[in-house]
N, CA and C atoms as a LAMMPS dump frame, in Angstrom:
ITEM: TIMESTEP
0
ITEM: NUMBER OF ATOMS
420
ITEM: BOX BOUNDS ff ff ff
-5.0000000000000000e+02 5.0000000000000000e+02
-5.0000000000000000e+02 5.0000000000000000e+02
-5.0000000000000000e+02 5.0000000000000000e+02
ITEM: ATOMS id mol type element x y z
1 1 1 N 19.7 17.077 -5.231
2 1 2 C 18.849 16.662 -4.132
3 1 3 C 17.628 15.889 -4.638
4 2 1 N 17.125 16.26 -5.822
5 2 2 C 15.955 15.588 -6.386
6 2 3 C 16.22 14.103 -6.598
7 3 1 N 17.4 13.771 -7.092
8 3 2 C 17.728 12.363 -7.335
9 3 3 C 17.795 11.579 -6.031
10 4 1 N 18.284 12.206 -4.99
11 4 2 C 18.347 11.541 -3.684
12 4 3 C 16.939 11.301 -3.161
13 5 1 N 16.095 12.327 -3.233
14 5 2 C 14.71 12.18 -2.773
15 5 3 C 13.968 11.114 -3.567
16 6 1 N 14.127 11.14 -4.883
17 6 2 C 13.465 10.149 -5.727
18 6 3 C 13.957 8.743 -5.395
19 7 1 N 15.251 8.599 -5.205
20 7 2 C 15.81 7.286 -4.851
21 7 3 C 15.255 6.797 -3.518
22 8 1 N 15.205 7.669 -2.526
23 8 2 C 14.667 7.293 -1.213
24 8 3 C 13.181 6.948 -1.302
25 9 1 N 12.443 7.708 -2.116
26 9 2 C 11.009 7.465 -2.302
27 9 3 C 10.775 6.083 -2.922
28 10 1 N 11.502 5.77 -3.97
29 10 2 C 11.35 4.474 -4.649
30 10 3 C 11.798 3.344 -3.727
31 11 1 N 12.906 3.528 -3.045
32 11 2 C 13.393 2.51 -2.117
33 11 3 C 12.391 2.265 -0.991
34 12 1 N 11.846 3.333 -0.429
35 12 2 C 10.846 3.197 0.635
36 12 3 C 9.604 2.475 0.122
37 13 1 N 9.188 2.778 -1.099
38 13 2 C 8.013 2.116 -1.673
39 13 3 C 8.251 0.62 -1.837
40 14 1 N 9.414 0.262 -2.314
41 14 2 C 9.727 -1.156 -2.511
42 14 3 C 9.816 -1.884 -1.176
43 15 1 N 10.538 -1.297 -0.239
44 15 2 C 10.783 -1.948 1.052
45 15 3 C 9.532 -1.967 1.929
46 16 1 N 8.725 -0.925 1.876
47 16 2 C 7.575 -0.823 2.787
48 16 3 C 6.27 -1.316 2.177
49 17 1 N 5.957 -0.895 0.988
50 17 2 C 4.662 -1.217 0.398
51 17 3 C 4.642 -2.639 -0.145
52 18 1 N 5.746 -3.093 -0.7
53 18 2 C 5.812 -4.45 -1.238
54 18 3 C 5.412 -5.518 -0.232
55 19 1 N 6.03 -5.54 0.952
56 19 2 C 5.65 -6.559 1.929
57 19 3 C 4.187 -6.482 2.373
58 20 1 N 3.642 -5.279 2.47
59 20 2 C 2.24 -5.159 2.873
60 20 3 C 1.323 -5.757 1.815
61 21 1 N 1.591 -5.473 0.557
62 21 2 C 0.726 -6.001 -0.498
63 21 3 C 0.793 -7.526 -0.558
64 22 1 N 1.989 -8.082 -0.395
65 22 2 C 2.126 -9.542 -0.428
66 22 3 C 1.469 -10.171 0.797
67 23 1 N 1.75 -9.633 1.977
68 23 2 C 1.19 -10.202 3.21
69 23 3 C -0.334 -10.091 3.232
70 24 1 N -0.86 -8.958 2.784
71 24 2 C -2.321 -8.802 2.75
72 24 3 C -2.95 -9.809 1.799
73 25 1 N -2.27 -10.107 0.701
74 25 2 C -2.791 -11.076 -0.258
75 25 3 C -2.727 -12.505 0.264
76 26 1 N -1.742 -12.803 1.072
77 26 2 C -1.569 -14.153 1.596
78 26 3 C -2.47 -14.452 2.798
79 27 1 N -2.919 -13.415 3.487
80 27 2 C -3.684 -13.602 4.717
81 27 3 C -4.98 -14.389 4.517
82 28 1 N -5.793 -14.091 3.492
83 28 2 C -7.044 -14.853 3.332
84 28 3 C -6.818 -16.364 3.188
85 29 1 N -5.768 -16.772 2.506
86 29 2 C -5.477 -18.204 2.372
87 29 3 C -5.125 -18.805 3.729
88 30 1 N -4.401 -18.055 4.54
89 30 2 C -4.068 -18.531 5.888
90 30 3 C -5.333 -18.661 6.734
91 31 1 N -6.299 -17.762 6.524
92 31 2 C -7.59 -17.846 7.233
93 31 3 C -8.313 -19.124 6.821
94 32 1 N -8.342 -19.4 5.52
95 32 2 C -9.024 -20.603 5.032
96 32 3 C -8.411 -21.877 5.617
97 33 1 N -7.091 -21.87 5.795
98 33 2 C -6.399 -23.032 6.362
99 33 3 C -6.416 -23.023 7.89
100 34 1 N -6.896 -21.953 8.474
101 34 2 C -6.875 -21.768 9.935
102 34 3 C -5.459 -21.883 10.489
103 35 1 N -4.5 -21.345 9.75
104 35 2 C -3.094 -21.365 10.141
105 35 3 C -2.806 -20.134 11.002
106 36 1 N -3.021 -20.27 12.293
107 36 2 C -2.922 -19.14 13.204
108 36 3 C -1.516 -18.545 13.247
109 37 1 N -0.489 -19.361 13.201
110 37 2 C 0.881 -18.846 13.222
111 37 3 C 1.163 -17.965 12.002
112 38 1 N 0.748 -18.447 10.837
113 38 2 C 0.967 -17.666 9.629
114 38 3 C 0.115 -16.395 9.646
115 39 1 N -1.105 -16.494 10.149
116 39 2 C -1.97 -15.319 10.243
117 39 3 C -1.322 -14.251 11.13
118 40 1 N -0.767 -14.671 12.262
119 40 2 C -0.092 -13.719 13.167
120 40 3 C 1.085 -13.051 12.477
121 41 1 N 1.882 -13.844 11.783
122 41 2 C 3.053 -13.3 11.085
123 41 3 C 2.643 -12.313 10.003
124 42 1 N 1.667 -12.689 9.185
125 42 2 C 1.23 -11.821 8.09
126 42 3 C 0.594 -10.539 8.621
127 43 1 N -0.171 -10.65 9.701
128 43 2 C -0.777 -9.454 10.298
129 43 3 C 0.301 -8.523 10.836
130 44 1 N 1.302 -9.084 11.469
131 44 2 C 2.393 -8.25 11.999
132 44 3 C 3.129 -7.545 10.864
133 45 1 N 3.378 -8.256 9.778
134 45 2 C 4.017 -7.638 8.611
135 45 3 C 3.161 -6.471 8.12
136 46 1 N 1.866 -6.687 7.995
137 46 2 C 0.975 -5.624 7.514
138 46 3 C 0.996 -4.419 8.448
139 47 1 N 0.918 -4.655 9.744
140 47 2 C 0.884 -3.548 10.704
141 47 3 C 2.201 -2.776 10.742
142 48 1 N 3.308 -3.486 10.838
143 48 2 C 4.606 -2.825 10.957
144 48 3 C 4.964 -2.082 9.677
145 49 1 N 4.808 -2.755 8.539
146 49 2 C 5.191 -2.119 7.287
147 49 3 C 4.208 -1.024 6.861
148 50 1 N 2.987 -1.068 7.356
149 50 2 C 2.061 0.042 7.108
150 50 3 C 2.595 1.306 7.771
151 51 1 N 3.121 1.166 8.968
152 51 2 C 3.71 2.332 9.651
153 51 3 C 4.961 2.818 8.934
154 52 1 N 5.817 1.879 8.538
155 52 2 C 7.019 2.246 7.786
156 52 3 C 6.621 2.889 6.458
157 53 1 N 5.518 2.411 5.886
158 53 2 C 5.036 2.92 4.6
159 53 3 C 4.614 4.377 4.621
160 54 1 N 4.426 4.939 5.799
161 54 2 C 4.085 6.36 5.887
162 54 3 C 5.199 7.244 5.33
163 55 1 N 6.403 6.702 5.269
164 55 2 C 7.51 7.471 4.692
165 55 3 C 7.359 7.647 3.185
166 56 1 N 6.646 6.74 2.546
167 56 2 C 6.525 6.784 1.08
168 56 3 C 5.828 8.063 0.603
169 57 1 N 4.628 8.399 1.092
170 57 2 C 4.021 9.645 0.623
171 57 3 C 4.774 10.896 1.078
172 58 1 N 5.408 10.835 2.238
173 58 2 C 6.196 11.991 2.697
174 58 3 C 7.347 12.251 1.731
175 59 1 N 8.084 11.196 1.411
176 59 2 C 9.179 11.348 0.451
177 59 3 C 8.654 11.669 -0.943
178 60 1 N 7.495 11.129 -1.284
179 60 2 C 6.891 11.423 -2.588
180 60 3 C 6.518 12.89 -2.727
181 61 1 N 5.946 13.459 -1.677
182 61 2 C 5.595 14.883 -1.713
183 61 3 C 6.856 15.746 -1.797
184 62 1 N 7.898 15.364 -1.064
185 62 2 C 9.155 16.108 -1.129
186 62 3 C 9.759 16.021 -2.53
187 63 1 N 9.686 14.84 -3.13
188 63 2 C 10.195 14.665 -4.49
189 63 3 C 9.378 15.481 -5.483
190 64 1 N 8.049 15.418 -5.343
191 64 2 C 7.175 16.198 -6.235
192 64 3 C 7.425 17.683 -6.121
193 65 1 N 7.639 18.166 -4.916
194 65 2 C 7.939 19.593 -4.723
195 65 3 C 9.269 19.943 -5.367
196 66 1 N 10.247 19.057 -5.215
197 66 2 C 11.561 19.285 -5.792
198 66 3 C 11.513 19.323 -7.322
199 67 1 N 10.633 18.491 -7.891
200 67 2 C 10.481 18.454 -9.352
201 67 3 C 9.54 19.534 -9.868
202 68 1 N 8.787 20.158 -8.955
203 68 2 C 7.822 21.178 -9.362
204 68 3 C 6.588 20.607 -10.037
205 69 1 N 6.16 19.414 -9.605
206 69 2 C 5.024 18.763 -10.265
207 69 3 C 3.839 18.536 -9.324
208 70 1 N 3.811 19.22 -8.192
209 70 2 C 2.766 18.972 -7.204
210 70 3 C 1.348 19.247 -7.71
211 71 1 N 1.209 20.034 -8.749
212 71 2 C -0.125 20.32 -9.282
213 71 3 C -0.438 19.545 -10.562
214 72 1 N 0.456 18.67 -10.984
215 72 2 C 0.208 17.863 -12.176
216 72 3 C -0.883 16.821 -11.894
217 73 1 N -1.721 16.607 -12.878
218 73 2 C -2.871 15.708 -12.71
219 73 3 C -2.447 14.298 -12.316
220 74 1 N -1.404 13.763 -12.944
221 74 2 C -0.965 12.397 -12.645
222 74 3 C -0.547 12.253 -11.186
223 75 1 N 0.066 13.3 -10.636
224 75 2 C 0.489 13.237 -9.243
225 75 3 C -0.705 13.395 -8.307
226 76 1 N -1.622 14.272 -8.645
227 76 2 C -2.819 14.45 -7.816
228 76 3 C -3.647 13.169 -7.773
229 77 1 N -3.794 12.507 -8.923
230 77 2 C -4.516 11.233 -8.955
231 77 3 C -3.768 10.194 -8.116
232 78 1 N -2.439 10.172 -8.204
233 78 2 C -1.645 9.243 -7.405
234 78 3 C -1.831 9.492 -5.912
235 79 1 N -1.898 10.753 -5.523
236 79 2 C -2.11 11.094 -4.116
237 79 3 C -3.474 10.597 -3.652
238 80 1 N -4.503 10.817 -4.454
239 80 2 C -5.85 10.351 -4.1
240 80 3 C -5.872 8.824 -3.976
241 81 1 N -5.254 8.13 -4.925
242 81 2 C -5.22 6.662 -4.885
243 81 3 C -4.418 6.157 -3.682
244 82 1 N -3.366 6.859 -3.323
245 82 2 C -2.58 6.494 -2.148
246 82 3 C -3.407 6.644 -0.877
247 83 1 N -4.155 7.727 -0.785
248 83 2 C -5.036 7.931 0.374
249 83 3 C -6.098 6.831 0.42
250 84 1 N -6.679 6.499 -0.73
251 84 2 C -7.67 5.418 -0.776
252 84 3 C -7.058 4.084 -0.328
253 85 1 N -5.853 3.796 -0.795
254 85 2 C -5.185 2.555 -0.394
255 85 3 C -4.955 2.539 1.115
256 86 1 N -4.545 3.661 1.668
257 86 2 C -4.319 3.739 3.116
258 86 3 C -5.622 3.538 3.885
259 87 1 N -6.709 4.092 3.383
260 87 2 C -8.016 3.926 4.027
261 87 3 C -8.453 2.465 3.971
262 88 1 N -8.292 1.827 2.814
263 88 2 C -8.652 0.406 2.678
264 88 3 C -7.839 -0.438 3.653
265 89 1 N -6.556 -0.15 3.759
266 89 2 C -5.706 -0.91 4.673
267 89 3 C -6.101 -0.671 6.132
268 90 1 N -6.244 0.593 6.501
269 90 2 C -6.485 0.943 7.907
270 90 3 C -7.892 0.601 8.39
271 91 1 N -8.873 0.739 7.516
272 91 2 C -10.26 0.585 7.956
273 91 3 C -10.956 -0.679 7.475
274 92 1 N -10.28 -1.464 6.672
275 92 2 C -10.89 -2.703 6.201
276 92 3 C -9.979 -3.906 6.425
277 93 1 N -8.781 -3.855 5.852
278 93 2 C -7.901 -5.025 5.902
279 93 3 C -7.394 -5.296 7.321
280 94 1 N -6.785 -4.311 7.951
281 94 2 C -6.233 -4.539 9.291
282 94 3 C -7.304 -4.906 10.322
283 95 1 N -8.465 -4.243 10.336
284 95 2 C -9.503 -4.68 11.284
285 95 3 C -10.011 -6.102 11.01
286 96 1 N -10.134 -6.475 9.737
287 96 2 C -10.579 -7.834 9.413
288 96 3 C -9.532 -8.864 9.837
289 97 1 N -8.265 -8.527 9.653
290 97 2 C -7.206 -9.424 10.105
291 97 3 C -7.242 -9.565 11.625
292 98 1 N -7.414 -8.463 12.321
293 98 2 C -7.491 -8.512 13.783
294 98 3 C -8.68 -9.352 14.238
295 99 1 N -9.797 -9.201 13.55
296 99 2 C -10.989 -9.993 13.891
297 99 3 C -10.718 -11.481 13.687
298 100 1 N -10.003 -11.796 12.622
299 100 2 C -9.681 -13.204 12.356
300 100 3 C -8.759 -13.774 13.428
301 101 1 N -7.906 -12.925 13.962
302 101 2 C -6.951 -13.385 14.969
303 101 3 C -7.538 -13.472 16.372
304 102 1 N -8.359 -12.505 16.73
305 102 2 C -8.722 -12.36 18.132
306 102 3 C -10.163 -12.711 18.47
307 103 1 N -10.987 -12.948 17.498
308 103 2 C -12.378 -13.276 17.821
309 103 3 C -12.676 -14.713 17.425
310 104 1 N -13.753 -15.19 17.928
311 104 2 C -14.191 -16.538 17.569
312 104 3 C -15.138 -16.509 16.364
313 105 1 N -15.507 -15.316 15.926
314 105 2 C -16.39 -15.193 14.772
315 105 3 C -15.604 -15.45 13.502
316 106 1 N -16.169 -16.217 12.587
317 106 2 C -15.454 -16.466 11.33
318 106 3 C -15.36 -15.195 10.486
319 107 1 N -14.236 -15.035 9.854
320 107 2 C -14.017 -13.903 8.958
321 107 3 C -14.212 -14.407 7.541
322 108 1 N -14.896 -13.622 6.723
323 108 2 C -15.125 -13.993 5.332
324 108 3 C -13.821 -13.837 4.55
325 109 1 N -13.127 -14.935 4.331
326 109 2 C -11.832 -14.902 3.654
327 109 3 C -11.965 -14.418 2.214
328 110 1 N -13.088 -14.719 1.58
329 110 2 C -13.294 -14.279 0.2
330 110 3 C -13.391 -12.759 0.138
331 111 1 N -14.151 -12.191 1.058
332 111 2 C -14.285 -10.726 1.093
333 111 3 C -12.944 -10.072 1.438
334 112 1 N -12.222 -10.639 2.369
335 112 2 C -10.91 -10.112 2.725
336 112 3 C -9.95 -10.206 1.538
337 113 1 N -10.034 -11.295 0.794
338 113 2 C -9.209 -11.444 -0.406
339 113 3 C -9.546 -10.397 -1.457
340 114 1 N -10.837 -10.129 -1.616
341 114 2 C -11.264 -9.108 -2.575
342 114 3 C -10.77 -7.726 -2.14
343 115 1 N -10.884 -7.441 -0.869
344 115 2 C -10.431 -6.154 -0.357
345 115 3 C -8.921 -6.007 -0.527
346 116 1 N -8.193 -7.075 -0.269
347 116 2 C -6.743 -7.052 -0.465
348 116 3 C -6.4 -6.85 -1.94
349 117 1 N -7.183 -7.453 -2.814
350 117 2 C -6.982 -7.261 -4.252
351 117 3 C -7.205 -5.819 -4.669
352 118 1 N -8.216 -5.186 -4.112
353 118 2 C -8.477 -3.764 -4.399
354 118 3 C -7.304 -2.918 -3.917
355 119 1 N -6.833 -3.212 -2.703
356 119 2 C -5.668 -2.513 -2.145
357 119 3 C -4.468 -2.639 -3.086
358 120 1 N -4.206 -3.851 -3.547
359 120 2 C -3.076 -4.084 -4.447
360 120 3 C -3.271 -3.394 -5.797
361 121 1 N -4.49 -3.397 -6.294
362 121 2 C -4.773 -2.722 -7.561
363 121 3 C -4.558 -1.211 -7.447
364 122 1 N -4.941 -0.638 -6.322
365 122 2 C -4.698 0.793 -6.107
366 122 3 C -3.199 1.087 -6.168
367 123 1 N -2.396 0.26 -5.498
368 123 2 C -0.948 0.481 -5.516
369 123 3 C -0.36 0.248 -6.896
370 124 1 N -0.845 -0.754 -7.603
371 124 2 C -0.344 -1.006 -8.959
372 124 3 C -0.635 0.188 -9.867
373 125 1 N -1.81 0.784 -9.705
374 125 2 C -2.176 1.958 -10.501
375 125 3 C -1.26 3.13 -10.173
376 126 1 N -0.959 3.318 -8.899
377 126 2 C -0.043 4.393 -8.496
378 126 3 C 1.332 4.171 -9.124
379 127 1 N 1.814 2.942 -9.102
380 127 2 C 3.122 2.65 -9.702
381 127 3 C 3.121 2.99 -11.187
382 128 1 N 2.069 2.596 -11.9
383 128 2 C 1.989 2.896 -13.332
384 128 3 C 1.969 4.406 -13.551
385 129 1 N 1.199 5.123 -12.749
386 129 2 C 1.161 6.589 -12.883
387 129 3 C 2.526 7.21 -12.606
388 130 1 N 3.252 6.662 -11.648
389 130 2 C 4.584 7.187 -11.335
390 130 3 C 5.565 6.96 -12.483
391 131 1 N 5.39 5.872 -13.203
392 131 2 C 6.298 5.565 -14.309
393 131 3 C 5.893 6.302 -15.582
394 132 1 N 4.616 6.239 -15.924
395 132 2 C 4.14 6.794 -17.196
396 132 3 C 3.995 8.32 -17.131
397 133 1 N 3.525 8.821 -16.005
398 133 2 C 3.3 10.26 -15.785
399 133 3 C 2.583 10.923 -16.967
400 134 1 N 1.338 10.513 -17.232
401 134 2 C 0.634 11.059 -18.402
402 134 3 C 0.486 12.584 -18.317
403 135 1 N 0.859 13.242 -19.387
404 135 2 C 0.745 14.685 -19.452
405 135 3 C 1.876 15.428 -18.786
406 136 1 N 2.863 14.703 -18.263
407 136 2 C 3.974 15.338 -17.561
408 136 3 C 4.87 16.069 -18.545
409 137 1 N 5.374 17.198 -18.109
410 137 2 C 6.31 17.959 -18.943
411 137 3 C 7.756 17.726 -18.485
412 138 1 N 7.93 16.837 -17.49
413 138 2 C 9.289 16.578 -16.987
414 138 3 C 9.994 15.492 -17.78
415 139 1 N 9.347 14.933 -18.77
416 139 2 C 9.947 13.892 -19.591
417 139 3 C 9.724 12.515 -19.003
418 140 1 N 9.875 11.49 -19.843
419 140 2 C 9.608 10.11 -19.39
420 140 3 C 10.854 9.418 -18.95
């Protein structure tokens, strides 16, 4: 069962988190070009895949429980970074994208790009922790 959970967790991460990170990174450039069609598409990708992405931590927790590693430091740090990434997406990136789409006020594309970069860096760190698992006794 552990292999199935791990496979589903990795698959969900690739399918759900990948598109959000790419779309969030592309959005500031679309703002600079004032490409409203592309902005709408990228925002929709971010919103929809953010919801689908909720399966990733659920499957991750199930996998961690199955492996018996829920109290390992690398997993706890990954959980904290995942929560931070979700907060950045929900409370910074998505509202800024909505503001760019629906208001007449200009959105700071540079700041949005920086925020998207932080979001992506958080996810990249989680991926590295999932692969390296420093201090793990389950083997590499």
